[in-house]
N, CA, C and O atoms as CSV, one atom per row, in Angstrom:
chain,resi,resn,atom,element,x,y,z
A,1,MET,N,N,-40.152,281.244,20.837
A,1,MET,CA,C,-40.574,280.642,19.598
A,1,MET,C,C,-41.562,279.517,19.892
A,1,MET,O,O,-41.261,278.619,20.678
A,2,ALA,N,N,-42.733,279.559,19.272
A,2,ALA,CA,C,-43.770,278.552,19.520
A,2,ALA,C,C,-43.402,277.257,18.807
A,2,ALA,O,O,-42.793,277.261,17.737
A,3,ASP,N,N,-43.787,276.160,19.430
A,3,ASP,CA,C,-43.533,274.853,18.797
A,3,ASP,C,C,-44.416,274.700,17.565
A,3,ASP,O,O,-45.636,274.849,17.639
A,4,GLN,N,N,-43.797,274.406,16.450
A,4,GLN,CA,C,-44.526,274.171,15.201
A,4,GLN,C,C,-44.882,272.687,15.116
A,4,GLN,O,O,-44.037,271.836,15.392
A,5,PRO,N,N,-46.144,272.360,14.732
A,5,PRO,CA,C,-46.468,270.935,14.573
A,5,PRO,C,C,-45.639,270.349,13.422
A,5,PRO,O,O,-45.496,270.958,12.363
A,6,GLN,N,N,-45.112,269.176,13.659
A,6,GLN,CA,C,-44.292,268.528,12.643
A,6,GLN,C,C,-45.159,267.941,11.545
A,6,GLN,O,O,-46.179,267.308,11.819
A,7,GLN,N,N,-44.754,268.152,10.313
A,7,GLN,CA,C,-45.445,267.559,9.174
A,7,GLN,C,C,-45.083,266.080,9.109
A,7,GLN,O,O,-43.925,265.715,9.311
A,8,PRO,N,N,-46.073,265.222,8.826
A,8,PRO,CA,C,-45.722,263.802,8.701
A,8,PRO,C,C,-44.801,263.594,7.506
A,8,PRO,O,O,-44.937,264.255,6.477
A,9,LYS,N,N,-43.863,262.667,7.658
A,9,LYS,CA,C,-42.952,262.337,6.567
A,9,LYS,C,C,-43.697,261.531,5.512
A,9,LYS,O,O,-44.545,260.696,5.826
A,10,GLN,N,N,-43.365,261.797,4.267
A,10,GLN,CA,C,-43.934,261.007,3.176
A,10,GLN,C,C,-42.861,260.038,2.708
A,10,GLN,O,O,-41.740,260.434,2.391
A,11,ILE,N,N,-43.219,258.778,2.671
A,11,ILE,CA,C,-42.294,257.738,2.228
A,11,ILE,C,C,-42.910,257.058,1.017
A,11,ILE,O,O,-44.035,256.563,1.083
A,12,ASN,N,N,-42.182,257.032,-0.078
A,12,ASN,CA,C,-42.634,256.332,-1.284
A,12,ASN,C,C,-41.980,254.961,-1.331
A,12,ASN,O,O,-40.772,254.835,-1.131
A,13,PHE,N,N,-42.778,253.934,-1.595
A,13,PHE,CA,C,-42.235,252.589,-1.696
A,13,PHE,C,C,-43.106,251.757,-2.616
A,13,PHE,O,O,-44.242,252.122,-2.918
A,14,THR,N,N,-42.567,250.648,-3.053
A,14,THR,CA,C,-43.270,249.709,-3.914
A,14,THR,C,C,-43.375,248.385,-3.190
A,14,THR,O,O,-42.390,247.895,-2.636
A,15,ILE,N,N,-44.557,247.805,-3.190
A,15,ILE,CA,C,-44.758,246.488,-2.580
A,15,ILE,C,C,-44.692,245.454,-3.693
A,15,ILE,O,O,-45.371,245.587,-4.711
A,16,VAL,N,N,-43.876,244.426,-3.501
A,16,VAL,CA,C,-43.754,243.356,-4.492
A,16,VAL,C,C,-43.987,242.022,-3.803
A,16,VAL,O,O,-43.662,241.870,-2.625
A,17,PRO,N,N,-44.550,241.045,-4.524
A,17,PRO,CA,C,-44.750,239.723,-3.922
A,17,PRO,C,C,-43.423,239.077,-3.558
A,17,PRO,O,O,-42.441,239.200,-4.290
A,18,ASP,N,N,-43.400,238.401,-2.446
A,18,ASP,CA,C,-42.212,237.666,-2.010
A,18,ASP,C,C,-42.314,236.257,-2.571
A,18,ASP,O,O,-43.061,235.430,-2.049
A,19,ASP,N,N,-41.564,235.983,-3.629
A,19,ASP,CA,C,-41.652,234.679,-4.299
A,19,ASP,C,C,-41.092,233.532,-3.474
A,19,ASP,O,O,-41.261,232.369,-3.839
A,20,SER,N,N,-40.426,233.842,-2.367
A,20,SER,CA,C,-39.910,232.767,-1.525
A,20,SER,C,C,-40.992,232.241,-0.578
A,20,SER,O,O,-40.753,231.317,0.199
A,21,SER,N,N,-42.170,232.833,-0.652
A,21,SER,CA,C,-43.280,232.413,0.201
A,21,SER,C,C,-43.657,230.965,-0.089
A,21,SER,O,O,-43.518,230.492,-1.217
A,22,THR,N,N,-44.128,230.275,0.923
A,22,THR,CA,C,-44.546,228.884,0.752
A,22,THR,C,C,-46.055,228.766,0.576
A,22,THR,O,O,-46.614,227.676,0.702
A,23,ALA,N,N,-46.721,229.893,0.281
A,23,ALA,CA,C,-48.172,229.853,0.094
A,23,ALA,C,C,-48.501,228.941,-1.088
A,23,ALA,O,O,-47.897,229.068,-2.154
A,24,PRO,N,N,-49.450,228.028,-0.908
A,24,PRO,CA,C,-49.767,227.098,-2.000
A,24,PRO,C,C,-50.499,227.801,-3.140
A,24,PRO,O,O,-51.244,228.757,-2.924
A,25,ARG,N,N,-50.276,227.319,-4.333
A,25,ARG,CA,C,-51.020,227.818,-5.487
A,25,ARG,C,C,-52.331,227.045,-5.527
A,25,ARG,O,O,-52.340,225.823,-5.380
A,26,THR,N,N,-53.426,227.749,-5.722
A,26,THR,CA,C,-54.742,227.127,-5.705
A,26,THR,C,C,-55.446,227.389,-7.022
A,26,THR,O,O,-55.480,228.522,-7.501
A,27,TYR,N,N,-56.010,226.335,-7.611
A,27,TYR,CA,C,-56.726,226.449,-8.873
A,27,TYR,C,C,-58.207,226.668,-8.601
A,27,TYR,O,O,-58.796,225.999,-7.752
A,28,ALA,N,N,-58.809,227.614,-9.330
A,28,ALA,CA,C,-60.252,227.841,-9.251
A,28,ALA,C,C,-60.738,228.233,-10.638
A,28,ALA,O,O,-60.085,229.005,-11.340
A,29,ASN,N,N,-61.892,227.694,-11.028
A,29,ASN,CA,C,-62.441,228.033,-12.342
A,29,ASN,C,C,-63.829,228.668,-12.222
A,29,ASN,O,O,-64.590,228.704,-13.189
A,30,PHE,N,N,-64.149,229.167,-11.026
A,30,PHE,CA,C,-65.409,229.854,-10.792
A,30,PHE,C,C,-65.183,230.874,-9.681
A,30,PHE,O,O,-64.474,230.595,-8.714
A,31,CYS,N,N,-65.780,232.049,-9.817
A,31,CYS,CA,C,-65.660,233.078,-8.785
A,31,CYS,C,C,-67.031,233.693,-8.531
A,31,CYS,O,O,-67.698,234.156,-9.457
A,32,SER,N,N,-67.438,233.692,-7.281
A,32,SER,CA,C,-68.669,234.352,-6.861
A,32,SER,C,C,-68.265,235.661,-6.190
A,32,SER,O,O,-67.323,235.693,-5.398
A,33,ILE,N,N,-68.982,236.744,-6.508
A,33,ILE,CA,C,-68.617,238.058,-5.973
A,33,ILE,C,C,-69.794,238.630,-5.187
A,33,ILE,O,O,-70.923,238.682,-5.675
A,34,ALA,N,N,-69.504,239.057,-3.962
A,34,ALA,CA,C,-70.498,239.722,-3.118
A,34,ALA,C,C,-69.852,241.005,-2.603
A,34,ALA,O,O,-68.627,241.113,-2.551
A,35,HIS,N,N,-70.679,241.969,-2.223
A,35,HIS,CA,C,-70.086,243.214,-1.730
A,35,HIS,C,C,-70.994,243.913,-0.736
A,35,HIS,O,O,-72.205,243.693,-0.691
A,36,THR,N,N,-70.365,244.763,0.057
A,36,THR,CA,C,-71.032,245.688,0.957
A,36,THR,C,C,-70.530,247.083,0.554
A,36,THR,O,O,-69.694,247.186,-0.344
A,37,PRO,N,N,-71.008,248.138,1.181
A,37,PRO,CA,C,-70.446,249.456,0.857
A,37,PRO,C,C,-68.956,249.576,1.216
A,37,PRO,O,O,-68.289,250.514,0.779
A,38,PHE,N,N,-68.438,248.636,2.005
A,38,PHE,CA,C,-67.071,248.745,2.520
A,38,PHE,C,C,-66.080,247.794,1.868
A,38,PHE,O,O,-64.894,248.111,1.778
A,39,ASP,N,N,-66.549,246.618,1.405
A,39,ASP,CA,C,-65.608,245.650,0.851
A,39,ASP,C,C,-66.260,244.728,-0.172
A,39,ASP,O,O,-67.484,244.642,-0.275
A,40,PHE,N,N,-65.412,244.050,-0.918
A,40,PHE,CA,C,-65.833,243.037,-1.885
A,40,PHE,C,C,-65.308,241.694,-1.416
A,40,PHE,O,O,-64.163,241.596,-0.974
A,41,THR,N,N,-66.134,240.653,-1.507
A,41,THR,CA,C,-65.719,239.302,-1.169
A,41,THR,C,C,-65.707,238.481,-2.443
A,41,THR,O,O,-66.728,238.337,-3.115
A,42,LEU,N,N,-64.537,237.942,-2.770
A,42,LEU,CA,C,-64.364,237.083,-3.938
A,42,LEU,C,C,-64.221,235.653,-3.421
A,42,LEU,O,O,-63.264,235.333,-2.717
A,43,THR,N,N,-65.171,234.805,-3.773
A,43,THR,CA,C,-65.136,233.410,-3.349
A,43,THR,C,C,-64.799,232.556,-4.567
A,43,THR,O,O,-65.574,232.476,-5.519
A,44,PHE,N,N,-63.632,231.922,-4.521
A,44,PHE,CA,C,-63.150,231.118,-5.630
A,44,PHE,C,C,-63.466,229.645,-5.368
A,44,PHE,O,O,-63.188,229.119,-4.291
A,45,CYS,N,N,-64.053,228.986,-6.378
A,45,CYS,CA,C,-64.435,227.582,-6.270
A,45,CYS,C,C,-63.857,226.798,-7.453
A,45,CYS,O,O,-63.476,227.369,-8.475
A,46,GLU,N,N,-63.805,225.498,-7.286
A,46,GLU,CA,C,-63.401,224.608,-8.377
A,46,GLU,C,C,-64.610,223.781,-8.776
A,46,GLU,O,O,-65.122,222.986,-7.987
A,47,VAL,N,N,-65.059,223.974,-10.002
A,47,VAL,CA,C,-66.219,223.255,-10.504
A,47,VAL,C,C,-65.723,222.140,-11.420
A,47,VAL,O,O,-65.081,222.397,-12.439
A,48,MET,N,N,-66.025,220.919,-11.051
A,48,MET,CA,C,-65.611,219.759,-11.839
A,48,MET,C,C,-66.763,219.336,-12.747
A,48,MET,O,O,-67.915,219.680,-12.482
A,49,PRO,N,N,-66.466,218.593,-13.815
A,49,PRO,CA,C,-67.552,218.082,-14.663
A,49,PRO,C,C,-68.525,217.252,-13.822
A,49,PRO,O,O,-68.118,216.521,-12.920
A,50,LEU,N,N,-69.807,217.378,-14.131
A,50,LEU,CA,C,-70.837,216.701,-13.343
A,50,LEU,C,C,-71.106,215.307,-13.879
A,50,LEU,O,O,-71.046,215.061,-15.084
A,51,SER,N,N,-71.406,214.396,-12.956
A,51,SER,CA,C,-71.836,213.055,-13.343
A,51,SER,C,C,-73.301,213.130,-13.776
A,51,SER,O,O,-73.965,214.147,-13.570
A,52,GLU,N,N,-73.790,212.068,-14.366
A,52,GLU,CA,C,-75.207,212.043,-14.782
A,52,GLU,C,C,-76.126,212.269,-13.583
A,52,GLU,O,O,-77.118,212.992,-13.674
A,53,LYS,N,N,-75.786,211.646,-12.466
A,53,LYS,CA,C,-76.593,211.795,-11.251
A,53,LYS,C,C,-76.591,213.254,-10.789
A,53,LYS,O,O,-77.638,213.787,-10.422
A,54,GLU,N,N,-75.426,213.902,-10.804
A,54,GLU,CA,C,-75.327,215.289,-10.370
A,54,GLU,C,C,-76.084,216.222,-11.318
A,54,GLU,O,O,-76.649,217.226,-10.885
A,55,VAL,N,N,-76.094,215.889,-12.607
A,55,VAL,CA,C,-76.852,216.688,-13.578
A,55,VAL,C,C,-78.340,216.593,-13.280
A,55,VAL,O,O,-79.040,217.605,-13.303
A,56,ARG,N,N,-78.835,215.381,-12.998
A,56,ARG,CA,C,-80.258,215.206,-12.671
A,56,ARG,C,C,-80.624,215.973,-11.403
A,56,ARG,O,O,-81.669,216.621,-11.345
A,57,GLU,N,N,-79.750,215.899,-10.379
A,57,GLU,CA,C,-80.012,216.631,-9.129
A,57,GLU,C,C,-80.015,218.141,-9.379
A,57,GLU,O,O,-80.845,218.862,-8.826
A,58,ALA,N,N,-79.094,218.611,-10.205
A,58,ALA,CA,C,-79.014,220.040,-10.507
A,58,ALA,C,C,-80.254,220.508,-11.266
A,58,ALA,O,O,-80.723,221.629,-11.067
A,59,GLU,N,N,-80.779,219.648,-12.134
A,59,GLU,CA,C,-81.994,220.000,-12.865
A,59,GLU,C,C,-83.178,220.155,-11.924
A,59,GLU,O,O,-84.041,221.004,-12.146
A,60,GLN,N,N,-83.226,219.340,-10.873
A,60,GLN,CA,C,-84.333,219.403,-9.912
A,60,GLN,C,C,-84.160,220.577,-8.942
A,60,GLN,O,O,-85.101,221.332,-8.698
A,61,GLU,N,N,-82.951,220.721,-8.392
A,61,GLU,CA,C,-82.716,221.723,-7.342
A,61,GLU,C,C,-82.249,223.066,-7.891
A,61,GLU,O,O,-82.327,224.078,-7.194
A,62,HIS,N,N,-81.770,223.088,-9.113
A,62,HIS,CA,C,-81.188,224.286,-9.723
A,62,HIS,C,C,-79.998,224.799,-8.925
A,62,HIS,O,O,-79.748,226.002,-8.860
A,63,ILE,N,N,-79.264,223.862,-8.315
A,63,ILE,CA,C,-78.081,224.212,-7.518
A,63,ILE,C,C,-76.981,223.195,-7.814
A,63,ILE,O,O,-77.232,221.991,-7.867
A,64,VAL,N,N,-75.764,223.691,-8.006
A,64,VAL,CA,C,-74.580,222.832,-8.100
A,64,VAL,C,C,-73.630,223.321,-7.024
A,64,VAL,O,O,-73.234,224.486,-7.026
A,65,ARG,N,N,-73.263,222.447,-6.110
A,65,ARG,CA,C,-72.354,222.820,-5.026
A,65,ARG,C,C,-70.913,222.588,-5.483
A,65,ARG,O,O,-70.578,221.545,-6.044
A,66,ALA,N,N,-70.080,223.587,-5.228
A,66,ALA,CA,C,-68.672,223.496,-5.608
A,66,ALA,C,C,-67.819,223.830,-4.391
A,66,ALA,O,O,-68.143,224.757,-3.648
A,67,PRO,N,N,-66.736,223.090,-4.176
A,67,PRO,CA,C,-65.894,223.363,-3.002
A,67,PRO,C,C,-65.181,224.712,-3.111
A,67,PRO,O,O,-64.632,225.062,-4.156
A,68,VAL,N,N,-65.205,225.455,-2.007
A,68,VAL,CA,C,-64.518,226.737,-1.945
A,68,VAL,C,C,-63.022,226.470,-1.828
A,68,VAL,O,O,-62.586,225.711,-0.963
A,69,ARG,N,N,-62.238,227.100,-2.705
A,69,ARG,CA,C,-60.781,226.954,-2.682
A,69,ARG,C,C,-60.118,228.128,-1.971
A,69,ARG,O,O,-59.071,227.966,-1.345
A,70,ALA,N,N,-60.732,229.321,-2.066
A,70,ALA,CA,C,-60.191,230.497,-1.375
A,70,ALA,C,C,-61.278,231.561,-1.306
A,70,ALA,O,O,-62.134,231.658,-2.185
A,71,ARG,N,N,-61.226,232.350,-0.249
A,71,ARG,CA,C,-62.145,233.486,-0.110
A,71,ARG,C,C,-61.277,234.705,0.210
A,71,ARG,O,O,-60.531,234.716,1.190
A,72,VAL,N,N,-61.392,235.720,-0.628
A,72,VAL,CA,C,-60.561,236.918,-0.474
A,72,VAL,C,C,-61.485,238.119,-0.295
A,72,VAL,O,O,-62.404,238.333,-1.085
A,73,VAL,N,N,-61.231,238.889,0.743
A,73,VAL,CA,C,-62.007,240.102,1.007
A,73,VAL,C,C,-61.076,241.287,0.780
A,73,VAL,O,O,-59.993,241.359,1.362
A,74,VAL,N,N,-61.512,242.228,-0.083
A,74,VAL,CA,C,-60.693,243.407,-0.381
A,74,VAL,C,C,-61.520,244.663,-0.141
A,74,VAL,O,O,-62.737,244.650,-0.326
A,75,PRO,N,N,-60.863,245.757,0.273
A,75,PRO,CA,C,-61.595,247.004,0.469
A,75,PRO,C,C,-62.063,247.573,-0.864
A,75,PRO,O,O,-61.469,247.301,-1.907
A,76,VAL,N,N,-63.118,248.355,-0.822
A,76,VAL,CA,C,-63.692,248.952,-2.034
A,76,VAL,C,C,-62.630,249.749,-2.800
A,76,VAL,O,O,-62.648,249.760,-4.031
A,77,GLN,N,N,-61.717,250.407,-2.106
A,77,GLN,CA,C,-60.699,251.222,-2.759
A,77,GLN,C,C,-59.770,250.389,-3.645
A,77,GLN,O,O,-59.118,250.940,-4.532
A,78,PHE,N,N,-59.700,249.102,-3.426
A,78,PHE,CA,C,-58.845,248.192,-4.195
A,78,PHE,C,C,-59.450,247.840,-5.550
A,78,PHE,O,O,-58.722,247.491,-6.479
A,79,VAL,N,N,-60.755,247.926,-5.670
A,79,VAL,CA,C,-61.474,247.433,-6.842
A,79,VAL,C,C,-61.104,248.143,-8.144
A,79,VAL,O,O,-60.937,247.455,-9.151
A,80,PRO,N,N,-60.964,249.476,-8.198
A,80,PRO,CA,C,-60.575,250.103,-9.472
A,80,PRO,C,C,-59.252,249.563,-10.034
A,80,PRO,O,O,-59.127,249.373,-11.244
A,81,ASN,N,N,-58.270,249.315,-9.164
A,81,ASN,CA,C,-57.007,248.747,-9.620
A,81,ASN,C,C,-57.185,247.320,-10.132
A,81,ASN,O,O,-56.555,246.919,-11.111
A,82,LEU,N,N,-58.043,246.564,-9.467
A,82,LEU,CA,C,-58.327,245.201,-9.911
A,82,LEU,C,C,-58.994,245.220,-11.283
A,82,LEU,O,O,-58.634,244.435,-12.160
A,83,ILE,N,N,-59.957,246.108,-11.471
A,83,ILE,CA,C,-60.639,246.223,-12.770
A,83,ILE,C,C,-59.651,246.635,-13.855
A,83,ILE,O,O,-59.674,246.088,-14.958
A,84,ALA,N,N,-58.791,247.587,-13.549
A,84,ALA,CA,C,-57.785,248.041,-14.529
A,84,ALA,C,C,-56.852,246.902,-14.918
A,84,ALA,O,O,-56.448,246.796,-16.076
A,85,ALA,N,N,-56.510,246.054,-13.958
A,85,ALA,CA,C,-55.605,244.940,-14.240
A,85,ALA,C,C,-56.288,243.886,-15.106
A,85,ALA,O,O,-55.642,243.231,-15.924
A,86,LEU,N,N,-57.584,243.728,-14.923
A,86,LEU,CA,C,-58.307,242.727,-15.717
A,86,LEU,C,C,-58.574,243.240,-17.114
A,86,LEU,O,O,-59.172,242.535,-17.927
């Protein structure tokens, strides 16, 4: 009797967040999105109200710098689920 190749086992499971994690909660009110054919990069920033001086500088440079709070890179295959959730 010839050896038959074994079929891989299929295991169904659900992944849930572990709420006991000590990961800090981070607030962001701005998200910049960049992508390649392979992944999407979501850069979350916190934009605070600008002072008069910062408004004048922004008018000249057309740039407002905001501190990055988190950067998340996800594979392209993840994006349809993210869109559906939003």
